Each structure stands twice: as C-alpha cells, then as structure tokens.
N, C-alpha and C positions, 0 to 999 in steps of 0.2 A: 471608558471603552464602550463603543457602540455594540449592542448585542444583536447579531444577525441570526442567532440560533433560535428560530421560531418554527416549531413543527407545522407541517402542511397536511392537507387531506390527500395523502398519496394513494390511498386505496390498497396499500400493501402493508405487510407486517412481518413479524418474526418468522412466520412459517411460509412466507412467499419464497419461491425459488427463482433462480436466474432466468429460467424460461418464462415464468409468470410475468416478470417485469419487462421482458422483451416481447410479449405477445402484441402483435400488431405493429411492431417496429421493424422496418426493413433497413438493414445495414448494408445492402448490396452496394459495392463501390467504395465502402469505407475501410480504412486500415487501422488496426489496433496493434499496439506493442504491449505485450504482457510479460513482465518479468516473472520467472518461475511459473510460466503458464503450462507446465507439464505435470504439476504435482499439486495435491491438496486443493485449496480454493482456486489457485491459478488454473488448474486443469479444468475445473467446472466452469470457470469463466471463459476459457478458450472454447470449450464445447458449445456453450450457449451463444457466444458471439458468432461462431462459425455457423451454427444452425440458423441464426438471423441474417446470414449473408455476408458477414464481415470477413475480410482477409485478416489473419492473425499472425504476427511475427512474435515468436516466443524466444525470449532470451534465457539461456540456460547454461549453468556452469559445466554440465556434462551433456553436450548436445546429442551424443549417440544414445544415451539413456533417454533423453527427452524425446527423440525421434521415435523410439520404440513405444513410449507411453502415448504418443500422439498418432500412432499409425491408424489409418482409417478415417481420421477426421479431415473433412474437406477444407481447402483454402487455408492451410497452415504451413508455415515454414519455421525453421529453427536456426538460430545463430548462437555462437558461443558468447556468453556473457558471465563474467565472474565479478559480482558486485564488491567483493572484498579486494579486488585488484584494479586500481584506477587506470592502469594501462589497458586492461581488458575492456573496461568501460569506454575508454577513448577509442579503441579499435572498433568496437561494436557501433558506436555512434557515428564514427567517420565512414564506416561502410554504408550505413543507412543514408546519411546525408549525401554521399557520393552517388547513391542510386537514383537520386532525383525524385524520390517518392515523398509523400507527405503523410504524417501520422494524424489521424482524426481522434484517436484515443491513446493515451499512455497510462497503463494501469500498473502501478508499482506494487505487485503482489508478493514478490519473493521476500523471504526473511528467515532469520534464525531466532531461537528463543531459549533463554535460560541455559546457555552453553557454559561449559567450564571456562575459567579465565583464559582468554586467548588474546594476544596482541598481534595486530597486523599492520602492514605498512610501516610508518615511522613510529610505531608504538601506540597505535590507536586501539582502544577497547573494541573488540570484534563486533558486538551487537550494534553499537552506535555507528561504527564504520560501515558495516554491511547494510543494515536496515535504513540508515539515514544518509551517510556521506556518499555511498555508492549510488543511491538513487538521486541524490542532489546533483552529483557530477553528471549522471546520465541525462537527466532532463535538461540541464544547462547546455550540454554538448549537442543534444538533439534539437535544441531550440530553433535553429534555422529551418528544420524540416518538420516542425509541428504546425499543422494547418491553422489558419484563422478559423475560429469557431470550434476548435478542438477542446477536449477536456483532459486534464491530468488528474489522476486519482491516486492518492496515497493511502495504502491500507495500514491504518493505525490499529489500535486495540483498546479495549476497556482497561488494559493494564497501564495505560498512560496515567491512570489515577494513582499509581504507586508513587510517582515522583515527578516533580517538574524538572527542568534542566538543572543539573547540578553544576552551576557555574564555577564553584570553587574546586571541583575535581571531576570534570567530565569524563576523563579517561580512567578513573578509579585507581589512581596511583597510591591512594592512602588506604587501600583495602577493597577487595572485590566482593560484590554481592550480585549474583546472577540475575535475581529478580529486579533489583534496583536498576541494573544495567538494561534489562529488557524494557522496563517501564520508561526509562529515560529515552530510549530509542523510539518508542511509540509516541511519546510526547513530541519528540523531534519530527516525526512523520506528520503529525497534525499541524505543527507550527510551520513546517515547510509549505503545506498547502495554503495557509493563511498568507504568507509573504509572496509566494508565487502568484497567487490570484491577484494580489495588489499590483504586482509588477507587470503581469501579463494581460490584465483585463482590457486595456486599451487596444490590444491587438485582437480582441475577441476570444482569447484563450482563458478558460476558467479552470480553477483547481478546487478539489474537494478531498477531504479525508474521511475516514469511517472506522467504525468498529463492526467487524463482520459477525460477531457473536462467538459463542464458545462451540468449537467443533473439534472432533478428534481427527487429526490429519498428521502427516509426517512432521509437522512443526514440533510435535512433542517428542522428537527423537532423542533429546537429551534428558528426558525425564524417566525415572525409574518406575516400573509398573507399581511397586509398592507405594510410591509417592502419590500416584494417581488414584489408587484404591483408598488410601488414607484421606485424600481430598474429597472422596465421594463421587469422583468422575466415572469410574469404571468398577466392575465387580472383579472377583478373583480370576474369572475367565477372560477378562479384557473387554467385556461388553459395556457400552455406555449405559449408565443408570441415572445420571442427573437429567431430570426432565427438561431442564433449560437448554441442554445441548441441542444444536442444530445438525441437520445432515449437511454434507458438503455443498449440495445444490442450494440449500437454504442459506448457507454461509456465504456463498458467492453472490447472492442476490443484491446485497447493498452496493457492492462495488460495481456491478453491472448497471444497477439503477443510477448510481452517481455518474457513470460514464455516458449514459444514453438518454435518460428520461427527459422528455420535453417539459415535465413539471418543474425542472430546475433551471429552465431558461431564464437568464438574467440574474442568476444567483451564483455565488462562488465564495471560496474561502471559508466554507462551513464544514462542520463535522457532522456526519450522518450515522444513523444506527437504525436497524430494522426497517430499512427502506423509507426513512424519513429524516428530517432534520432533528438533531438531538437538542435537548434543552441544557442550559448551563446549570450545573448543580454539583454539590459535593456529596451527594447521597450514594454514589457508587453504582447507581442503577445502570442496566444495560443500555438504556436510552438517554443517558446523560453524558455530558462532557465537563471536565474541570475548566474553570475560567482561565487558568494559566496555559492550557493547551490551545486556546484560540486567542490569546492576547497578542495584539499586533506589535507591541513593543518587544515582547519576548521573541516574536517571529522575526522581526527585523534584526535583532541582536544575533539570533542563531544563524540567519542567512549570512551576515557579515563574517561570523566565525567560520562557517562552512566554506565560504568562498576563499577565505584565507588558508584554511587547511588543505583544500583540494586544488587550489590554484585555478579554479574555474568559476566564472560568473558571466552569464550571457548578457547581463544588464549593466555591467560596469561601464563607466564613462571613460 
C-alpha cells in the first residue's frame, strides 16, 4: 500500500482556529454544503466559512431549530436533511441538483456518538447508517452538482482506532457495543474519503477525512455526566479539565483547513489531524491514523457494500 500520509509544514496546529486557517482566503462566490452546520463543530464551520465570504447551505434534521441557531449569520440557508432517512437524503440532493447550483465544498460534519442500540431503515445499526451510509448516499446523489475542483471532507475521529470495519458483523446482530459501533462508523468515514478521492480525482474533485480533536459539544448527548467525570474529561460542575480538549473553534479548524487550504492542492484521499496530514501509526496519538482506515482495498470493499445497501453509486457503469 502506497503511503500518502506525510505531514507537511502547514504552519498550523492543535490550537489553531477555523478563522486562523482561513486568514487571507477569500471564499466569495463559493458555495459550501455543511451537514449539521448548526451545532457543535458544524456551527463553528458555518460561521468561519460565512465570515470568509462563502455561501453555506446547512442540512439539518430539524430545520426550524437550525434556523434559530444560525440567526444573524450572513449568507446561510437551511434545508431539511435527515441522514438516517435515505428518502430525506434523496429529496435534499434532488432539490439542490434541480437548483442548478454547484457545490465547491461538501463537509460531512453531522454525526451521532455512542447512542443506545438503535436500528433504522432495513435493520441497519444507527451509527454506521447515519454517520456513514447517509453521507455516502448524499455525496453520490449530489455528484452531478459538485463542481470540478471541489473538495469533499468527511469528519472522522480518533475513535476510528477502536476497530476496523467488522466485516463479519457490521450491523452488530451478534451483540451491540456502542463504542465499537461508533469506532466502526468513523473508520468508514475515513475509508469513504479514500475511495471517493480515487474515483473523483480525474474530475478535479478531491476528498479528505480528519480527526477534529477532542471537544465538548452536543455530540456527547448520549453520555452520562458521571461517565465523563470518570474519564477525566470534566469536573463535577461540568467544566472541561482535560488539557488536551479543544474549543469548538479549534475543533472546526482541521475540517475548514481540509476544505479550503491551498497547501493541499494536488493531494487527496488522506486523513488529517491538527491542521496537518496525519502519520500512519498504531500509537493512538491524536496526530496519527491506523493503516486500516486509509487502506485502498478496504475502501473499495466498503464502497461496494455501501452502494449495494443504499442503492446509490454515482460511478457505477
């Protein structure tokens, strides 16, 4: 396997913010689609892209709630998008394609983490279905309206290190573990970017995945406070005490960097962390990626399965 995971001299790091990486970059006239762009890291991403001049289309499961969260931010619109419902995904994509517009950035920021066992659709495990299959179907359906030269960014996580794809039981029919399920979905996000980049690069469209870092956001909604205290993330009052945690603005930096940085011109299919290209390692460090999460054979296998499950593949012959 060719190793494309070589860090560069980006000039940014773990404490850089989304505004830092956009300094001097004018996104006027560009259009970004950000899933979950009204909450957590997605909200910070939307704010930063808007300040840099981009128009941002936010896909949200509850558009009324999203509109309230985004009130006062310039150049933003909201459309209903439920990634756990492939019909909602289809309708969102068809509306955008029919508008005649082109997306210059697609940032797959929405997700769920460590939820109780939930089955959706035809019995799919909810984290794999929402975090991966929903975004897989979305990008494939949007493909005719993604501009040449665009970037697609999949927000993965260091939790990909929990497990590779569990080919013998992807849907957890033999027993559910919420963290294994989350880890698998984040590995899937990284592999999605590897294969999408391979398929799309000849059209000038590149794909990236990333670990945003550890940040306290609504993503932790399924975790008990006592659990996070025991993990050393927060104190009894709910304040972050782990010094490695980032602010939301810092957490959004790597996805904004991957979507816009001229330093990544000519690159793609890579996993990023702390506004840089991550190294392949099993050390579990914040700036590393497991080899299985960027393995092109695993990526091609997952793509084929995802196309079969969703019935969508923009590249099928």
